[in-house]
N, C-alpha and C positions, 0 to 999 in steps of 0.2 A: 158586222156582228152587232146585234141590238144590245143596248145597255140594260143591266138588271134594274128592276123597279127600285125606287128608294127604299121600300121596306126590306127588300133583299139586301141592298147595299149596306143597310144599317146593321145587318147580321153578319157581315163578312168579318173575318179575323182582324183585318186592318182597321175596320170601323170600331171593333171592340177595344183595340189598343189605343185609339185616338182619345177616347173619353178619359181613361185613367191618366193618360199623359197630360191632358189639360188640367186635371185635378192636381196632379203632382206639381205642375208649374205654378198653379195658384197657391198651393200650400207652401212651396219654396219661396214665392214672393212674399207671402204673409210672414214666414219666419224671418226672412231677410229684413223686412220692415220692422219687426219686433226687435231684432238684434240691433238695428241702427237706433231705434228709439231707446233701448236700454243703454246703449253706449252714450247717447246724447244726455239722457237724464242722469246717468252716473257722473258724467263729466261736469254737468251743471251743479249737481248737489255737492259733490266733493270739493269743488272750487269755491263754494260760498264760504265767506269768512266765519259765519256763525255755526256751520255744521259740526266741525270738530269740537267746538265748545259745548254745543248742545248734547252731543254724544257723551262727552266727558261729564256733563252735568247729570245725565241720566244715571250714570254709574255712581258718581259722587253723592248725589241726593239720596239714591236708594240705599247705598251702603251706610251713609251717615245716619239716616233716620232709623234704619234697622238696628244699627249698633246702639243708638241711644235708647231705643225701645227695649232691647234685651238687657241693657245695663240698668234700666229703671225697675225691673221686675225681679222679685225674689220668691222662692218657693220654700215655705217653712217645712219643718220636719213632718208636719201632719199632712202634707200634700197640698196640691192646688189644682185648679181647673183650667190652667193655661195650656193652650196648644203651642208647643215650642216651635214647630215649623212655621206656623202662621205668624207667631210673634217675630220670628227672625226675618220674615219677609214683609214686615210692616212698611218698609221704605218704598215698596211698590206704589203705595198710596200717593207718594209725592213724585216718584220717578215717572209715573204715567203722565203727569202734567207736562213734563219736559218733552216726553215722547210726542204728546199731542201738539205741542208748539212746533217741533221739528216737522211733523207731517203737514201741519197747516201751512207753514212757510214754504214747503216744497212746491206748492202750486199758487197760493195767494200772493207770494212774492213776485211771481211772474205777471200777475194781473196788475199789481201796483206799479211795476216798472214798464208795463206794456210789452214785455218780452214774450208774452203768451201768443201774440200775433205772429212773431217770428217762428215760434215753436210750431204753431199749427200750419204755417205756410210751408215749413220744411217737412212736416209730417201731417198731411191732411187727414189721415185716419185718426180721429180724435179718441176713439176707444183704445187704440194702440198706445197713444200718448199717456192716457190715464193708467192703463195696465202697466206700462213701463215705470211710471212714477210710483205706483203701488209696489211693484217688485223691488225697486231700489230702496224705497223708504223701509219696507218690511225687512229687507236684508240687513240694513244698518241698525235698525232697532233690535232685531234678533241678536246681532253680534253684541251690541252694548248691553242688552238685557241679560244675556248669558253671563257676561262678566259681573254685572250688578248682582244677579241672583247668587252666583257662586260666592262672591265676596260677602254677601249678607249671611248666607248659611255658614260660612267659615267663621264670621264674627259671632254668630249665635252659638256655634259649637264651642268656641273658646270661652265665651262669657258665661253662658248659662250653667255650665258645670260648676262654676264658682258661686252661683246664686241659688244653689239648692236643687237644681234640675239634674239629679244624679240617678244612676241605676237603682240606688237604695230607695229612692222615692218613686221609682217606677218610670223614670225618664232616661232611656239610653241616649248616648251621644247622637247628635244629628248626623246622618250619613245618607249619601245618595244610594247606597246599597239597600236602604229601607224603601220598600215599594211606595208607601204613602208619601214619604218625604220626596222621593224622586218625582212622583206625580205633581206634588205641590211646586217643586222647583221648575220642572218643564212647563207646567201649566202657567206659572207666573211669567215665564218668558213669552209664551204664546199670548198671554193676556196683554202684555205691552205691545206686541205686534198688532193685535186686533184693535187696541185703542188707537194706534197710529193709523190703521186703515179707516176706522170710524172717523177720525179727525180729518183725514185726507178727503173722504167723501163729503163731510160737512163743509170743508173749505172750498171744494169744487162747486157746491151749491151756492154758498154765500159770497165767495170771491174775496171779500174784505178780510184782512188778517185779524184785526182787532175783534170784529164781530164774530168771526169763526172761532177764534180762541175762546172768547167769552161764552159762546154757545156750547162748545164742547165741555169746558170746565163746569159750566152750570149743569149740564146734563149729567156729568159724573158726580159732582160733589153735593148737589142739592138733594138728590134722591135719598141718600142716607139721613140727611137732616130732616126731610119730610117724613121718612119712615119712623124716625125716633119721636117725632112730634105727634104722629097719628096714634090715637088711643084704641082704635078698632083693630083687633087681631087679624081680621080678614084683610083689611086694607094694608096693614103692616106687612103681612106675609106676601101680599100681591106685589107690593113695591120691591120687597127683597128678592122676589122671584124674577121680576121682569125688568128692573132697572139695570142698566148696563154694568155699572160698577159693583153694585151689591151682588148681582148674579154672577158676574165674571170672577170676583174674588173668592167665591165659594170653592174654587179649584185649590185654594191654599189650605183648606181644612184637612187635618189628619186625624182629629179626634171628634167624637160626638157627631158623626155624620148623620145619624138618624134624626137629630134635632134640627138639621138644616132645612130652610124653606125649599131648597132645590139641591139636587145632587151636584157634586163638583163638576163633572163633565157636562151635565145638563146646563149648569150655569154658564160655563164657557161657551156652550152652544148658543145660548141666548145672546151673549155678547157678539158672537160670530154673526148671528142674524141681524143685529143692529148694524154691524160694520158692512155686511153685504147690502142691506137696504140703503145705507148712506151712499155707498159706491155706485149702486145701480141708479139711484136718483141723480147723483152727481154726473154720472156718465151720460144719462139721458139729457140733462140740461146742457151739458157740454156740447152735445151734438146739435141741439135745437137753437141755442143762443149764439149771437155773434160774439166774437172775442173782444 
C-alpha cells in the first residue's frame, strides 16, 4: 500500500494532535523553568542579611515620616486646603528610596560578588532570571508597602482629628471605605512596587550598586527640584506630568483633582511606562552582554 503524500499526512488526526502536544510540552518546560527561577531568587533574596532590615526600613521610614508630617499640620476653624490622605502618605517620599535600594541590590549585588555567572549558568534563559527577580522583589515590596500604608493612614486618622481635621471643618475621618482614600492607599502601594521595578531595570543596565542607586534617586528627587525652579508654566507642568515621582504620586490626591497636571491613574501609568522601559532595556542588555 502506497503512503499518503506529506500534505495528506499533515491533515491526519494524529498529525493534528502532535503539534498541540509539542506546544504543551514547551509551555510546561517554560513554566517549570520559571518556577525553578522563582524558587532560586526567593531563596537568595530572603537569605541576604540586609533584606529583612530593608523591608523593615520601608515600613519604619514611611510610617515615621507620615506621622511627623501629620503631627506638624493643624487646620484652623476657618478651614484649610490640605489633602488629609495625601498628607498622611507623605512618608512614601522616603520609603521609596529604601524600596529602590532593595531592588538595586537584588541584582547588582550578584554582579559585585560574581554570583551572576553562577545564576546564569544554572538558568541560561536570562529573561526568565530577570522576570523571577522582578516577581520576587515586587512581592516583597508590595507586602512591606501595604503595612507601611496602613500604618500611615492609621497614624493620620488618630492624629489629624486632634489637629482640627474634623467633620465640623469638612474633614471626615480617614477610612478605606472612602473611595478616594482607598484609591490613594492602593495606589501608593502600587507606586512603591513600580519604583522597585524601575530600580531593578536601572540596576540591570548599570550593574554597579552605587551608580545605580545614585541614578534612581537622582531620577526621583531631582525632578521636583527642577520643576520648582522652572519659571515657565509650560515646562513646570511638563515635568510634573512626565517625571516618574511627580506623576506617580498624583495617585495620592483626593482633593483638587482638576488642578492636577495629570490624573491620578494617568500619573501612575506614566510611572509604569518608566518601569517597563527600564526593565525592557535591562533585559535586552542582559541578553546581549557577557556576565
